C-alpha positions as CSV (number, residue, x, y, z in Angstrom):
1,R,113.7,177.6,34.1
2,S,113.7,177.5,37.8
3,H,112.7,180.5,40.3
4,L,112.7,180.9,43.8
5,A,109.2,181.4,45.9
6,T,107.6,181.3,49.1
7,L,104.9,179.2,49.7
8,I,101.5,181.0,51.4
9,T,102.1,178.5,54.1
10,G,105.4,179.7,54.3
11,E,107.5,176.9,52.7
12,K,110.6,178.3,50.5
13,V,110.5,176.4,47.4
14,A,112.0,176.3,43.8
15,V,109.4,176.4,41.0
16,K,110.3,174.7,37.7
17,I,108.4,176.2,34.6
18,L,108.6,175.2,31.1
19,R,109.8,177.9,28.6
20,P,107.0,179.2,26.1
21,N,106.5,177.1,22.7
22,I,109.6,175.2,23.9
23,E,108.1,171.8,22.3
24,A,107.7,173.5,18.8
25,T,111.2,174.4,19.2
26,I,112.4,171.2,20.4
27,K,110.6,169.1,17.6
28,Q,112.3,171.5,14.6
29,D,115.6,170.8,16.5
30,I,115.2,167.1,16.1
31,A,113.9,167.3,12.5
32,L,116.9,169.5,11.7
33,F,119.2,166.5,13.6
34,R,117.4,163.7,11.3
35,Q,118.4,165.8,8.0
36,A,121.9,166.3,9.2
37,A,122.3,162.7,10.1
38,A,121.0,161.5,6.4
39,M,123.4,163.9,4.7
40,V,126.2,162.7,6.7
41,T,125.2,158.7,6.3
42,L,124.8,159.2,2.3
43,Y,128.5,160.7,2.1
44,K,130.1,158.6,4.8
45,P,128.2,155.4,4.6
46,A,130.7,153.9,7.1
47,V,128.9,156.4,9.6
48,K,125.6,154.0,9.5
49,Q,127.5,151.8,12.0
50,L,127.3,154.5,14.6
51,R,123.5,154.0,14.5
52,I,123.0,157.8,14.2
53,D,119.1,157.5,13.6
54,K,118.7,155.3,17.0
55,I,120.7,157.9,18.9
56,I,118.7,160.6,17.7
57,D,115.5,158.6,18.6
58,E,116.8,158.0,22.1
59,L,117.6,161.8,22.5
60,A,113.9,162.7,21.1
61,T,112.4,160.3,23.5
62,S,114.4,161.5,26.5
63,I,113.8,165.3,25.5
64,M,110.0,164.6,24.9
65,Q,109.5,163.1,28.3
66,E,111.4,166.0,30.2
67,L,108.7,168.4,28.8
68,D,106.1,166.7,30.9
69,L,106.8,167.6,34.6
70,T,104.5,165.5,36.2
71,Q,106.8,162.6,34.9
72,E,109.7,164.1,36.6
73,A,107.6,164.9,39.8
74,A,106.9,161.0,39.7
75,S,110.5,160.4,39.3
76,I,111.9,162.5,42.4
77,I,109.1,160.7,44.7
78,R,110.4,157.1,43.5
79,F,114.2,158.3,43.9
80,K,113.3,159.9,47.1
81,E,111.8,156.8,48.6
82,N,114.3,154.2,46.8
83,L,117.1,156.2,48.9
84,K,115.2,157.0,52.0
85,D,117.5,154.8,54.1
86,F,120.4,156.7,53.3
87,D,120.9,159.8,56.0
88,Y,123.6,161.4,53.7
89,V,120.9,161.8,50.9
90,H,118.7,164.9,50.3
91,V,116.2,164.6,47.8
92,P,113.5,167.4,47.7
93,Y,110.3,167.1,48.8
94,V,107.5,167.6,45.7
95,Y,104.4,169.9,46.4
96,A,102.3,167.6,43.9
97,E,99.1,169.6,44.6
98,Y,100.3,172.7,43.3
99,S,102.5,171.1,40.5
100,T,101.2,170.3,36.8
101,T,102.6,168.9,33.4
102,Q,104.1,172.4,33.0
103,I,104.9,173.6,36.5
104,L,106.7,171.8,39.1
105,V,106.8,173.0,42.8
106,M,109.6,171.6,45.2
107,E,111.3,172.3,48.3
108,R,114.3,174.6,47.9
109,M,117.4,173.1,48.7
110,T,120.7,174.4,49.5
111,G,124.5,173.1,49.0
112,V,127.7,173.7,47.1
113,P,128.1,172.1,43.7
114,I,130.5,168.9,44.1
115,D,133.1,170.1,42.0
116,Q,134.0,173.0,44.2
117,D,136.5,170.4,46.3
118,E,138.5,173.1,47.7
119,L,135.6,175.1,49.2
120,L,134.2,171.7,50.5
121,R,137.5,171.1,51.9
122,S,137.4,174.3,53.4
123,Q,134.0,173.6,54.9
124,G,135.7,170.3,56.5
125,V,133.9,167.8,54.2
126,D,135.7,164.5,54.1
127,I,136.3,164.1,50.1
128,E,137.5,160.4,50.2
129,K,134.3,159.6,52.0
130,L,132.3,161.7,49.8
131,V,133.6,159.6,46.9
132,L,133.2,156.5,48.4
133,Q,129.7,157.3,49.4
134,G,128.9,158.3,45.9
135,L,130.2,155.0,44.4
136,E,128.0,153.4,46.7
137,L,124.7,155.2,45.9
138,L,125.7,154.7,42.0
139,M,125.8,151.0,42.2
140,V,122.8,150.8,44.6
141,Q,120.9,152.7,41.9
142,I,121.8,150.9,39.2
143,F,122.3,147.2,40.4
144,R,119.6,147.2,43.3
145,D,116.8,149.6,42.0
146,G,117.6,149.5,38.2
147,F,116.5,153.3,38.3
148,F,119.1,156.1,38.4
149,H,120.2,159.8,38.1
150,A,121.3,159.8,34.5
151,D,122.6,163.5,34.6
152,Q,124.9,163.6,37.6
153,H,127.0,166.7,36.7
154,S,128.0,169.3,39.3
155,G,124.7,171.5,38.7
156,N,122.4,168.6,39.8
157,L,124.9,167.2,42.8
158,W,125.4,169.5,45.9
159,V,127.2,169.0,48.9
160,K,126.2,170.1,52.2
161,P,128.6,171.3,54.9
162,D,128.0,168.0,57.0
163,G,129.2,165.9,53.6
164,S,125.5,165.0,52.9
165,R,124.3,165.3,49.4
166,V,121.8,166.7,47.5
167,Y,120.2,165.3,44.0
168,L,118.5,168.1,41.6
169,D,116.8,167.9,38.4
170,F,115.1,164.7,37.7
171,G,114.1,165.5,34.2
172,I,116.3,162.8,32.7
173,M,116.4,159.2,34.7
174,G,117.8,155.7,33.5
175,S,116.4,152.5,34.1
176,L,117.8,149.0,33.7
177,S,115.8,145.7,33.6
178,P,117.0,142.9,35.9
179,E,118.1,141.3,33.0
180,D,120.4,144.2,31.7
181,R,121.6,144.5,35.1
182,K,122.7,141.1,35.4
183,M,124.6,141.2,32.0
184,L,126.2,144.2,32.9
185,L,127.6,142.5,36.0
186,R,128.4,140.0,33.7
187,V,130.5,141.8,31.4
188,L,132.1,143.6,34.6
189,F,133.0,140.6,36.6
190,H,134.7,138.9,33.3
191,L,136.5,141.8,32.5
192,Y,138.1,142.0,36.3
193,S,138.8,138.4,36.1
194,R,140.3,138.7,32.6
195,N,138.3,135.9,31.0
196,S,138.2,137.4,27.6
197,K,136.4,134.2,26.2
198,K,133.4,134.2,28.5
199,L,133.2,138.1,28.1
200,L,133.4,138.0,24.6
201,D,130.4,135.4,25.0
202,T,128.5,137.8,27.1
203,V,129.0,140.7,24.6
204,I,127.7,138.6,21.6
205,E,124.8,137.3,23.8
206,A,123.9,141.1,24.7
207,G,123.8,142.0,21.1
208,W,126.9,144.4,21.7
209,A,129.1,143.0,18.9
210,N,128.4,141.9,15.4
211,P,128.9,138.2,15.7
212,Q,130.6,138.3,11.7
213,A,133.2,140.6,12.8
214,D,136.9,139.3,13.6
215,L,136.2,138.0,16.9
216,T,139.6,136.7,17.5
217,A,141.1,140.3,17.1
218,L,138.2,141.6,19.2
219,E,139.1,139.1,22.1
220,N,142.6,140.0,22.0
221,E,141.8,143.8,22.6
222,I,139.4,142.9,25.3
223,Q,142.4,140.7,26.7
224,E,144.8,143.4,26.7
225,L,142.0,146.1,28.2
226,G,141.3,143.7,31.1
227,A,144.9,143.3,31.7
228,A,145.2,147.0,31.9
229,F,142.4,147.5,34.0
230,V,143.4,145.0,36.8
231,N,147.1,146.2,36.6
232,K,146.3,149.9,37.0
233,R,146.8,151.6,40.5
234,Q,144.0,152.7,42.0
235,Q,144.9,156.3,41.7
236,D,145.4,156.0,38.2
237,F,142.0,153.9,37.5
238,S,139.3,155.7,35.5
239,L,136.2,153.9,35.2
240,G,135.5,156.6,32.1
241,N,138.5,155.6,30.3
242,L,137.9,151.6,30.8
243,I,134.3,152.2,29.5
244,S,135.4,154.6,26.5
245,S,137.8,152.1,25.6
246,F,135.9,149.0,25.8
247,V,133.0,150.9,23.5
248,G,135.7,151.7,21.3
249,S,136.7,148.2,20.8
250,L,133.0,147.2,20.0
251,Q,132.3,149.9,17.6
252,K,135.6,148.9,15.8
253,Y,134.1,145.6,15.3
254,G,130.6,146.3,14.1
């Protein structure tokens, strides 16, 4: 939970404080998730392919990391340093001397949630430029830095009247090794160039598909997906739909 405050030296800050007994509550919830997953798998063996246990493991790890606010402070400092050369990016300053594992004190930020497009337009914000900058920042975070904000909803991403953006809440961050970044770039390149054979080889090499599955059928689906991707008009294209369709094809074939 975040609170507004003013330091004795006059700086306006936001103070994030962990709720009392939150760790015990989360551990109970995770245990319930595991029990529910075991029951579902027992009655629906096909669900095993979704690897729910791995999903819960990742969820548990991510949530438990959020309970140590010194980790979030470190993420803010690292993220701020990574994007220091982008003058349209604002990341709050961390007052490390006042922060602990349960309290995070940072610079108070202002702005409009990024989904309030009509309000942003009324303030003179160039929406197209805003979108292009967002795409640039996403590519920089993923492919250059391998360290990205993994919770970019409108509550955590605000826009100032001059069109610059504010990042908030760094409890959930993602990271990609250089090898993972290269693999992802290869997948996107083969998808865009409609080279379904090389894309299939890359997917299998990455361990994203079962080599014992019907690879001919999977290759046909990937080929159709690539064609739809390339032939879509720009205004109709949705990266989210593309990724969902791609992941759906991989799930279908184990």
